[in-house]
Each structure stands twice: as C-alpha cells, then as structure tokens.
N, C-alpha and C positions, 0 to 999 in steps of 0.2 A: 684509251687504256693501254694500247700497245706502245705508244710513244712514251707514256709515263713509265712503264716497265723498262723500256729500252734506256731511257734517260737515267733511271735509278741505277741500272746495271753499269752504264757508262761511268757514272760518278763513283760507284763502289770500286770499279777496276782502276780508274784514274787515281783516286785517293790511295788505294792500296799500293800503287806503283810510285807514290810520292811525287806525282806530277801536278803542276798547277794547270788551271784552265788555259792560261796564256801559253804555257809550254805545249800543251796538247793541240791547241788551235794552230800554233806556229808549225808544229810537225805535220798536221793535217792540211796545211795550206789554206786555212780559213781564218776569219776574224774571231776574236774572243767572244764577241756578242753572239755570233752564229753558233759557236760551240756551246755557249751558255743556253741558248734556245734548245739545243739537243738534250742537254742534261735536265732542263726544266720540263721537257715533254711538249714544248710548243711546236717543235718541228722534228721531222725524221730525216736523218742524213741519207745521202745517196749510198748505194752499195759499195762503191769504191772507197768512200770515206770510212764506212764501217769496217771494211777489210783492212785498211791501213790502221785504224784504231785497234782492231783485234790483234794485229801483228805486234804492235808496240806494247800492249799490255799482256800479251802472251796467252790468248785464249782463242777458242774456236768461235767462228762467227755465230753459231747457234747459241752460244753462251749469252750473247747480248740480248736474246729474246727469252731467256730462262725466267720462269715465274718464281721459282724457289730461290730466295736470296742466299741461303746457305750453299746451294749448289753453285751459285756464281762465285762466292768467296772460295770455294774449294778448287776452282779452276786456275787459281794463280800459279803460274809456272815459276817465276822468280822475280825479285825486285832489285833495283839498283839505286845507288846514290844519285840524286838528280840535280844537285846544286851545280850550276854552271854548265849544264849539258847543252851542246849545240844541236842544231838540226841533224848534222852528220852523225853525231853521237847517238841520237835517237834512232837513226836509220840502222846503225850497227847493232844496237840493242834489239831492234825489231827483227833483224836478220837472225840474231842468236836465238831469240825466243821462238821464231818459226822453226828453227832447227830442233830445239828442245821439244816443241810441241809435236813435230813429226816423229821424233824418237819415241815419245810417250804413246802416240797413236800406234806405232809399229809394235811396241811392247804389249799394248792391250790386244792387238790383233793376234799376236803370237800366243798369248795366254788364253785366248777364248777357244 
C-alpha cells in the first residue's frame, strides 16, 4: 500500500513538472526501469533518492507519502520547460526549487 501511494505521488509530481521517466532516472542516477518500478509501486526508493526527487519537483519529502492526491497536487512550487534539459540544468532547477520551498516554509512559520 505505501509503495503504491508513493509511486502514485512520484508520477503525479513528475508529470506535473513535464519530466519523462528517462529524464528523472538520469537525474537520480538510476536506470529508467528502476525508476519505473518506483512509480509502479514494485520497489521503494532509498531516502537519498527520494530527497533528490523531492528537490527537483519542488516538494517536501513528506508530500511523497501524502494519502490525499489533491494535497499532493497543491504542493507544486513551479514548473519549467523541460525539452533538452541536461543533468546540470536539472541540478540548477532543484537548487532553485529548494530555495523557493524554504522561503514558503519561512512564510508559513511567520504567519502562524
């Protein structure tokens, strides 16, 4: 059950960011078939892979385990054009999204 939910959320976030499985696998440093197993719920990724995934799609790690699909979709920080992006481009996007996510967390803390 947990891997099905995790895989569903990974797919939602990957597709929302207009990334292919091949692009995501390359960025994560794994094979496309291994990545496909994660989305299909056949295997659960290691924490370091999940952290890297979360940074490139712009969500908190906990979002990957969210039961409510609408809550997952609401976590999207921003999306980019993805045609022709290199591994280094994805690293830059992940850095930017981590910065935006940190800013949003600080805003929530200040408003609570």
